[in-house]
N, C-alpha and C positions, 0 to 999 in steps of 0.2 A: 436356198437348197444346203449352203454352207453350213446357219445352224445347224439344219436337219441332219447332215453330215458328223459334225460336231455329233449330237448328243446321240445318234446311234455306237458311234468308236468311243465317245466317255462313260456307256449304258449298259454294256456289253449284254444283252440277256430280260433289258428292264425294257416290256414293249408299251408297259401304261406307258412308261414318259416316250414311247418315241413316240408310239400314237399320237397322244396330244401334243407334242410337238407340232407330229408335220398337223395332225387339224385349222390350232391355234394359228400356221402360220398359211394354210388354205383360205381361213377365212379374213384375210387379213386382207396376203398380199391379193384376192379376185375381190375385197369389197364385196364383200357375202355379207349378212344378218348372221345369219348363223349353220349348223353344219354338225354331222352325225360320219363316226366312221363306225361302223361294221364287219365281222367276223363271219364267216363260214358256221354253221353250228344247226349240221343234221340240214331239215329240208327250212330253214330259215336262215333268219341274221340276228347275230345275240351284238349288241348298242353297246359299242367297247372305250369309245370318250366322245362326250359332249361339245360342244364352243356356241356361246352366246347361246343355246336355246331360251325360250322363252319358259317363262316356269310350266307352265300350260304340256310342254312339248316333252321337258326334263324329268318333272313329275309323273305324265305317263311310258317314261323310255325305261323310267328306277322303277314303276314299278311290273310290268311287262317288258323285259330287258329286249328277248325274244321277240322280231314278227316274222312274216312269211306274208313278203307284198306283195299287193296284186297286178296284175299282169298290168294296169295300163297307170298303172305307177311309173312316176323317172327309176326305182329301184327294180318294180318289176321286170324291165323292157332291156335292160344293164343287163340282168339275169341271164334274161333268155337271150339275146344275141350279142354277148362276151365286150360290149363296146360301149360307147357314153351316149349318152341318153342324156341333148335337154330338155326342158320344157320350155316355152316363151312365157305362158301363162296357165297355171295351176285352174284357179278360179273357170277359166273359163274351155280348155281343154276336156271334149267329152268322154263323161265316165267315167273322170277322174275322183272322183269320190263316193260313184255306188257301193249302196254294203256291199263286204264279203262274212257269209257264216264266223270262219275262226281265226279271234283275236284283232291281235293289231295294226295293220295295215298301211303303207306310205302313206292311203288316200288320209285315212282318219288325225294319221300323224302332221299328216304341211296341212290339213282344218286350224288343228290343236295350232298349232304356231305360224298361222297368217302367211304363210309362204306365198309363193306367184309365184318366181320364174325358180326357180328349178334344172340343177342339176348333179347326176350320177356317175361316177366314174369307177368300172373296175378295177381291183384287182390281185389281177393274171397272174397263176406261173404255172412257164408249161401250159397256158393253153388252159387252163382251170383256174373257174374262180373261185377265189380263199375269201375274198371282201369284198368293199366297194366304202369309197368317199363318194357323202353326198352334201354340198352344200346347196344356202338357200338365201335367196332375198325377198323381201317383203315389198318391194316392189315392180311393176311387168320395167326389167331391164335386160337384156338377154349378155350370159356371159363370154369373151371374146374368144378370139382363134388364139391367141396367145396364152388366154386364160383357162382355157380347156387345156393348150399343150403346160404351162408349169401345171396343173390338175392332173396331167396323168404321172408327169414325174417324181410328182407328191405319194402316186401310187404306186408307184415301179421300189419304189423307196422305201416304200410302207412291208413292200413285198419283201424285197432285200435283208432287211430286218425280222422277220420273221425267220426265214430261211440263217441267219445270223445263229437268231435264238439257238433251234433245231441243232445248227451243225455244234453250237457252242455245247451243250445235254448234254449229244454226244460225246463229246471229245473226256469231257465229263466224267460222263458214265465208264468209258476204255478206261480210262487215267485210273479211276475207283475198283473194276474186273482186274486190272492189268496189275494192284496191290494183292489184291486178294488171291488174287494164283501167288504172285512171289509169295507171299505169307504160309501159302500149302506147301510149297515146294520148300520153304525154307525149313518148316516143319516136319515133312518127310525124305529130308538131310540130316535131320540134326534128332529123328525119331525113328530109325531103320529096321527097330524091332517092337517097336511099341505101336502097334496094330491099333488100339483102345486112341490115345493122338492123335495117331493120322487120322478117325473116324471121326476123331474127336470135333480136329478140323475143319476137315471136309463138312460136315452135317451146320456149321459156322456158318463158313462164308457161302455155303448151296445157298441156308436158308436167307443170306443178308440178297445174295443177290438177284431173291422169288419176292421177297420184301418190294413192299410203293404202291402202286396206282393201280397193278392189275395188269398193265400195258406193258410187253415184252416183245424189246427192241432184238433185233438183231442179232446188237453184240454180246447184249446180257445169252439171250437163247444160248450162241458157241460159247459163249464164256461155264455156262451153267452142266454144257454135254462137256467140256474140255476135262472137268471137277469127276462125273461119270466114270472118264478115260484113270482116273489117276489109282478111281477104284478099282 
């Protein structure tokens, strides 16, 4: 846990490194064979980290990173219940490998990885599912209560890292917007009778605020409205 916290503290915003560290630690300390960490992506889950995965499993994940887990799989059950789900032996679990019509499922991936004992731990923020950690053993050997508790802590740390990154991005955006506003005010104060210069600055700053990936946060919207007030 100290190593995970160190990575979170030393790599703000670098979620890929944090996720990989969390998963590596989870697989190693819980004596699992391999694992994967997923983030919610629409009605499915995107693979964002893998550790020790067999070649067939890893190739399938890279080829089709978004999966829609079938309800009878460990991940599907964890999604429905928002609780940790352990499957003692997937090979003997009724319906675990039933075919479903849409793409790769947890059952199909389990077969590719040769997994037997599986545990899926949901990552929750305010009771909303943001992802999951799933680790696998290729022999029948259930995870202990202590190991399950540790995995839950790892899932919580992953959620904290996501939230820290979101707050950091908002802070950076807010600082950029404050700088843009300060520049506009500077031009206005220096160009009291030069309307063309003021309008030109407002146009440039407004375009900068509204450029990007098309997702406009509340702070960015407020800043653009403030620029409109200056008009």
